[in-house]
VODRENSE-251652 format. One record per residue (C-alpha): residue in three letters; x, y, z; residue number from 1. Coordinates in steps of 0.2 Angstrom, whole numbers, plus 2048, in hexadecimal, padded with zeros to 3 digits. Layout:
<votors>
- ala	X	Y	Z	NUM
...
</votors>
This chain:
<votors>
- ser	9F2	4CE	85B	1
- glu	A04	4CB	861	2
- arg	A0E	4CE	871	3
- ile	A1A	4DD	871	4
- pro	A2B	4D8	871	5
- his	A38	4DD	87E	6
- pro	A2C	4DD	88D	7
- asp	A38	4E8	896	8
- ser	A32	4F9	88E	9
- pro	A34	505	899	10
- leu	A22	508	896	11
- ser	A1D	4F9	8A3	12
- lys	A26	504	8B1	13
- ser	A1F	511	8BE	14
- asp	A1C	522	8B6	15
- asp	A22	52A	8C8	16
- thr	A32	532	8C0	17
- leu	A2A	53A	8AF	18
- ser	A2F	54C	8AD	19
- ser	A21	559	8AF	20
- arg	A16	55D	8A0	21
- ser	A1B	568	893	22
- ala	A16	56E	882	23
- glu	A28	56B	87A	24
- leu	A33	55B	87B	25
- pro	A45	55C	880	26
- val	A53	55A	872	27
- asp	A58	548	871	28
- trp	A67	546	867	29
- ser	A6A	532	868	30
- ile	A67	526	85B	31
- lys	A58	51C	85F	32
- thr	A58	50A	85A	33
- arg	A43	507	85E	34
- leu	A38	510	862	35
- leu	A26	508	869	36
- phe	A17	513	869	37
- thr	A07	50E	871	38
- ser	9F5	515	872	39
- ser	9E2	512	875	40
- gln	9E1	519	865	41
- pro	9E4	50B	856	42
- phe	9F3	50D	848	43
- thr	9EB	506	83B	44
- trp	9EE	517	831	45
- ala	A02	512	832	46
- asp	9FD	502	828	47
- his	9FE	4FC	816	48
- leu	A03	50C	80C	49
- lys	9FE	50E	7FB	50
- ala	A0B	50E	7EF	51
- gln	A04	521	7EB	52
- glu	A07	526	7FC	53
- glu	A19	51E	7FF	54
- ala	A1F	527	7EF	55
- arg	A17	537	7F4	56
- gly	A22	534	806	57
- phe	A30	532	7FC	58
- ile	A2E	541	7F2	59
- gln	A2A	54C	804	60
- his	A3A	545	80A	61
- cys	A44	549	7FB	62
- arg	A3D	55C	7FA	63
- ala	A3D	560	80D	64
- thr	A2B	564	80A	65
- ala	A25	569	81B	66
- ile	A14	561	821	67
- ser	A08	569	82E	68
- leu	9FB	55D	833	69
- pro	9EA	562	83B	70
- his	9EA	563	84F	71
- ser	9DE	555	84E	72
- ile	9DB	548	840	73
- gln	9CA	540	843	74
- asp	9CD	531	836	75
- pro	9E0	52F	835	76
- lys	9DD	51D	82A	77
- leu	9D5	528	81E	78
- ser	9E3	537	81F	79
- thr	9EE	536	80F	80
- glu	9F7	545	814	81
- leu	9FD	53C	827	82
- arg	A00	52B	81D	83
- cys	A0C	533	811	84
- ala	A15	540	820	85
- phe	A17	52E	829	86
- gln	A20	527	819	87
- gln	A2B	537	819	88
- ser	A31	536	82C	89
- leu	A39	524	829	90
- val	A43	529	81A	91
- tyr	A57	52B	820	92
- trp	A65	528	815	93
- ile	A75	51E	818	94
- his	A86	519	812	95
- pro	A8D	50C	811	96
- ser	A7E	501	80B	97
- leu	A7F	4EF	80A	98
- pro	A6E	4E7	80D	99
- trp	A74	4D7	813	100
- met	A7C	4DE	822	101
- his	A75	4EA	830	102
- leu	A80	4FC	830	103
- phe	A7A	502	83F	104
- pro	A7E	500	84C	105
- arg	A91	4FC	84B	106
- ile	A97	4FD	85E	107
- gly	A96	4EC	864	108
- ala	A8E	4E5	852	109
- asp	A9C	4D8	84F	110
- arg	A90	4C9	856	111
- lys	A82	4CE	849	112
- met	A8F	4D0	83B	113
- val	A98	4C0	83C	114
- gly	A94	4B6	82D	115
- lys	A8F	4C2	824	116
- asn	A98	4C4	811	117
- ser	AA4	4D0	811	118
- pro	AAF	4CF	800	119
- trp	AB8	4DE	805	120
- ser	AC1	4D5	815	121
- gln	ACF	4CF	80D	122
- asp	AD0	4D9	7FE	123
- glu	ADC	4E9	801	124
- thr	AD4	4F1	7F1	125
- leu	AC4	4EE	7F3	126
- gln	AC7	4F6	805	127
- gln	ACF	505	7FB	128
- val	AC2	508	7F2	129
- leu	AB2	507	7FF	130
- met	ABD	515	809	131
- ser	AC1	51F	7FA	132
- glu	AAD	520	7F8	133
- trp	AA9	522	80A	134
- ser	AB6	532	80C	135
- ile	AAB	538	7FE	136
- ser	A9C	536	805	137
- phe	AA3	53D	816	138
- thr	AA8	54C	80E	139
- ser	A99	54F	806	140
- leu	A90	550	814	141
- tyr	A9D	559	81D	142
- asn	A9A	567	80F	143
- leu	A88	567	810	144
- leu	A87	569	823	145
- lys	A95	579	821	146
- thr	A87	581	815	147
- lys	A7A	57A	820	148
- leu	A70	570	813	149
- cys	A71	561	81F	150
- pro	A6E	564	832	151
- tyr	A79	557	839	152
- phe	A80	545	835	153
- tyr	A87	537	83E	154
- val	A97	52E	83C	155
- cys	A95	51B	843	156
- thr	AA5	511	845	157
- tyr	AA8	501	84C	158
- gln	AB0	50B	85C	159
- phe	AA6	51A	85E	160
- thr	A9A	528	857	161
- val	A9C	537	850	162
- leu	A8C	544	851	163
- phe	A90	553	845	164
- arg	A84	562	846	165
- ala	A82	572	83B	166
- ala	A85	584	843	167
- gly	A75	588	84C	168
- leu	A70	577	853	169
- gly	A73	571	865	170
- gly	A73	583	86A	171
- cys	A83	586	864	172
- asp	A88	592	854	173
- val	A96	589	84D	174
- ile	A99	578	845	175
- thr	A9A	56B	853	176
- ala	A9F	55A	854	177
- val	A9B	54D	863	178
- met	AA6	53C	863	179
- ser	AA3	530	86F	180
- pro	AAB	524	877	181
- thr	ABC	528	876	182
- thr	ACE	524	87B	183
- arg	ADD	529	880	184
- gly	AE6	525	872	185
- leu	AD8	52C	867	186
- arg	AD9	53C	870	187
- glu	AEB	53D	86D	188
- ala	AEA	53A	85C	189
- met	ADF	548	85A	190
- lys	AE9	555	864	191
- asn	AF8	550	858	192
- glu	AEE	554	84A	193
- gly	AE9	565	84F	194
- ile	AD8	563	855	195
- glu	AD3	56C	865	196
- phe	AC4	564	86E	197
- ser	ABE	564	880	198
- leu	AB7	557	88B	199
- pro	AA7	55F	891	200
- leu	AA2	551	89E	201
- ile	AB4	551	8A6	202
- lys	AB5	560	8B2	203
- glu	AC8	562	8B4	204
- his	AC7	564	8A0	205
- gly	AB6	56B	89D	206
- ser	ABB	57E	89C	207
- arg	ACC	578	894	208
- lys	AD1	574	882	209
- gln	ADB	566	87C	210
- lys	AE8	56F	873	211
- ala	AF0	56C	865	212
- pro	B00	569	865	213
- glu	B0D	57A	861	214
- thr	B1D	57C	857	215
- ser	B2B	572	85F	216
- leu	B33	580	863	217
- gln	B25	588	86D	218
- thr	B22	576	874	219
- thr	B34	575	87B	220
- asp	B34	587	883	221
- arg	B22	583	88B	222
- lys	B28	574	892	223
- ala	B38	57B	898	224
- glu	B2D	589	8A2	225
- glu	B21	57B	8A8	226
- gln	B2C	570	8AD	227
- ala	B38	57E	8B7	228
- ile	B27	585	8C0	229
- ser	B22	573	8C5	230
- asp	B33	56F	8CD	231
- glu	B32	57D	8D4	232
- asp	B22	57B	8DD	233
- glu	B27	56A	8E0	234
- glu	B38	571	8E9	235
- glu	B2E	57D	8F3	236
- ser	B21	56F	8F8	237
- tyr	B2D	564	8FF	238
- ser	B38	572	908	239
- trp	B2D	573	917	240
- leu	B31	55E	91B	241
- glu	B41	564	91A	242
- glu	B41	570	929	243
- ile	B38	563	934	244
- gly	B45	555	930	245
- val	B3B	548	926	246
- lys	B3E	54D	915	247
- asp	B49	53D	913	248
- lys	B3D	532	919	249
- ile	B2E	538	90C	250
- lys	B31	530	8FA	251
- lys	B2F	53E	8EE	252
- pro	B24	539	8E0	253
- asp	B2D	53A	8D0	254
- leu	B28	541	8BE	255
- val	B25	530	8B7	256
- ser	B19	52B	8C6	257
- val	B0E	53C	8C3	258
- lys	B0E	538	8B1	259
- leu	B07	525	8B1	260
- his	AFA	52D	8C0	261
- arg	AF3	53A	8B2	262
- glu	AF3	52E	8A5	263
- lys	AEB	520	8AF	264
- his	ADC	52D	8B2	265
- glu	ADB	532	8A1	266
- val	ADB	51E	89C	267
- gln	ACD	51A	8AA	268
- met	ABF	524	8A1	269
- asp	AC4	51C	88F	270
- his	AB5	513	885	271
- lys	AA9	51D	894	272
- pro	A9C	52C	890	273
- glu	AA8	538	89B	274
- ser	AB4	536	88A	275
- val	AA9	53F	880	276
- val	AB3	54B	875	277
- leu	AAB	55D	870	278
- val	AB3	565	85F	279
- lys	AAF	576	85A	280
- gly	AB0	581	84A	281
- met	ABE	57E	83D	282
- asn	AC5	570	847	283
- thr	AB6	564	842	284
- phe	ABD	568	830	285
- arg	ACD	562	839	286
- leu	AC5	553	841	287
- leu	ABD	54D	830	288
- asn	ACD	54D	828	289
- phe	AD3	543	838	290
- leu	AC7	536	835	291
- ile	AC9	534	822	292
- asn	ADA	530	825	293
- cys	ADB	526	836	294
- lys	AE0	516	835	295
- ser	AD7	50E	845	296
- leu	AC6	515	83D	297
- val	AC3	503	834	298
- ala	AC5	4F2	83D	299
- ser	AD3	4E9	837	300
- ala	ACE	4D8	83D	301
- gly	ABC	4D2	842	302
- pro	AAD	4D2	839	303
- gln	AAC	4E5	837	304
- ala	ABD	4E3	82E	305
- gly	AC1	4EF	81F	306
- leu	AAF	4F7	821	307
- pro	AAE	508	820	308
- pro	AA4	512	82E	309
- thr	A91	515	82D	310
- leu	A8A	526	826	311
- leu	A79	52B	82D	312
- ser	A70	53A	827	313
- pro	A60	543	827	314
- thr	A61	549	815	315
- ala	A69	543	804	316
- phe	A7D	542	802	317
- arg	A89	53D	7F3	318
- gly	A8A	529	7F4	319
- ala	A7C	525	800	320
- thr	A6C	51A	800	321
- met	A59	520	806	322
- gln	A54	512	811	323
- met	A44	511	81D	324
- leu	A42	510	82E	325
- lys	A37	4FF	833	326
- ala	A24	501	837	327
- arg	A18	4F5	83E	328
- thr	A08	4F5	848	329
- ile	A06	4E9	857	330
- asn	9F4	4E7	85F	331
- val	9F3	4DE	86F	332
- lys	9E7	4DA	87B	333
- arg	9EB	4E1	88D	334
- gln	9E3	4DB	89E	335
- val	9D9	4E9	8A9	336
- asp	9CF	4E6	8B8	337
- ala	9BE	4E0	8AD	338
- gly	9C7	4D7	8A0	339
- phe	9D0	4D9	891	340
- lys	9D5	4EB	888	341
- asp	9DC	4EF	877	342
- gln	9EC	4F6	876	343
- phe	9F3	4FE	865	344
- ser	A05	500	863	345
- leu	A11	506	854	346
- glu	A25	501	854	347
- ile	A31	50A	84B	348
- thr	A42	501	849	349
- gly	A53	506	841	350
- pro	A5E	515	843	351
- ile	A51	522	84B	352
- met	A5B	533	84A	353
- pro	A53	543	853	354
- his	A4B	54B	844	355
- ser	A40	53A	843	356
- leu	A3C	539	854	357
- his	A37	54A	852	358
- ser	A2C	549	845	359
- leu	A24	538	84A	360
- thr	A1E	541	85A	361
- met	A18	54E	850	362
- leu	A0D	541	845	363
- leu	A08	538	853	364
- lys	9FF	546	85D	365
- ser	9F4	54B	850	366
- ala	9EF	539	84B	367
- gln	9EE	532	85D	368
- lys	9E4	541	863	369
- gly	9F2	547	86C	370
- ser	9F3	538	879	371
- phe	A00	52B	876	372
- ser	A11	521	881	373
- ala	A20	51D	878	374
- gly	A2E	512	87F	375
- leu	A3F	519	875	376
- tyr	A4E	50D	875	377
- ser	A5F	515	871	378
- his	A70	512	86C	379
- glu	A77	513	87D	380
- pro	A89	519	877	381
- thr	A7F	528	86F	382
- asn	A78	52E	87F	383
- val	A86	537	882	384
- phe	A82	543	873	385
- asn	A77	54C	87E	386
- val	A84	554	888	387
- arg	A83	569	888	388
- thr	A8D	571	87A	389
- gln	A91	581	884	390
- glu	A94	584	895	391
- glu	A89	593	895	392
- glu	A78	595	88B	393
- ser	A7B	59E	879	394
- val	A70	5AB	873	395
- leu	A6B	5A4	861	396
- asn	A5E	5B0	859	397
- lys	A4F	5A2	853	398
- glu	A4A	5AC	844	399
- thr	A5D	5AD	83C	400
- leu	A5D	59B	840	401
- his	A50	597	837	402
- leu	A54	5A1	828	403
- asp	A68	59A	829	404
- leu	A60	588	82B	405
- ala	A51	58A	81F	406
- asp	A59	57C	813	407
- cys	A60	56F	81E	408
- gly	A50	564	81B	409
- leu	A46	564	82B	410
- his	A35	569	832	411
- leu	A35	57B	839	412
- lys	A2D	572	84A	413
- thr	A3C	566	84A	414
- leu	A49	573	846	415
- asp	A43	57E	854	416
- gln	A45	570	860	417
- leu	A57	56B	858	418
- ile	A5F	57B	85C	419
- arg	A5A	57A	86D	420
- ser	A6B	577	87B	421
- pro	A6A	565	87E	422
- glu	A65	562	893	423
- leu	A65	551	894	424
- gly	A78	54E	897	425
- lys	A7D	53C	896	426
- ser	A6B	535	895	427
- ser	A5F	532	887	428
- ile	A4A	533	88A	429
- arg	A44	521	88C	430
- leu	A33	523	890	431
- leu	A26	530	887	432
- gln	A16	534	88E	433
- val	A0B	540	882	434
- asp	9FA	544	88C	435
- asn	9EE	552	883	436
- tyr	9FD	558	878	437
- asn	A08	55A	885	438
- tyr	A18	551	888	439
- ser	A20	547	899	440
- trp	A2F	53C	897	441
- arg	A3C	533	8A3	442
- ala	A4E	532	89D	443
</votors>
């Protein structure tokens, strides 16, 4: 037996704020870094998989084989089907892959990367080769997404993360990309490249898209018209001061002051969840090209200098490496009134994407007889990916979506969850309780 790490686990907190029980779990688009499942039933079925079971799990993943487990498994340790499905649920795909470096998370990872061997940091030719290969992999992923052969993927840079979703996922009928956190400079650069986007968490901008630049002639005419209206409004607003004889005592704000005030408001939300940007439809292709050519996408100094962003996907893509989430079982003695009681735990670590979280909860419902708890630890900057993509609920036909996304590599039940509109906003699920096969959770 050993002690469970991270004693501040959300499992230790009171459950008085748990949601009401539900047969379904809300979709959570944040990337989890750690899951800690606890149960009164042992997790021995997750230990020491045989070589044959590992191999079958890989093949099931590569062939997108949908495994349907029985409602309750009598002896999970003897269930080869369960053990193979468990292996299948731990697979993910990443580019680049450097075994001596942790390539997720990238935001705030400098301290962990200090001292790691990075031969490309001072070699410009090598940097160009790495970026060229990365661009090919990124384009491959987007093409798979566009043809609905990949459901979603993440681009993790040292400053921000982007979630690309196929049409039909997240309650939206077109491809979407959610980017967070952003800065005013990044948003301006996107506008200059013709990318239209919205700021879903900013009320004054929520319903107004950030438009791409117009032609120089259109811009000149529009600015002249806006300025004329603005000047006219200002004159009207100050005319009443003249009537009461105090106009000369009131300092009229100049245009520079007004502009600086607006810019200050925009800069204040930089690096915060409120700076999240939503891109839709063909603008996601413009975003792809923008990111490939964006000079600030890669750090120019520090431990991450010259290292391309991390691409994470649930399905294979060109240049990707198959990797596994790490799993280990932990058994502890917990003090109760009459003495000590066994508590069994299963810890999963790595970049845990939404499909893996859903697959694992489905597995555990069968293996743990419909009863377990889980503490969920997310990469905080990705919590805001749970923001709604539409102001109004869109009516998407589930059967049509099942047909359209039949080859995206997801289990049908997982697909059902991911096509729903996000409802967690800036939050993510931190605590999960499953009792008699029903979910309750705390965000």
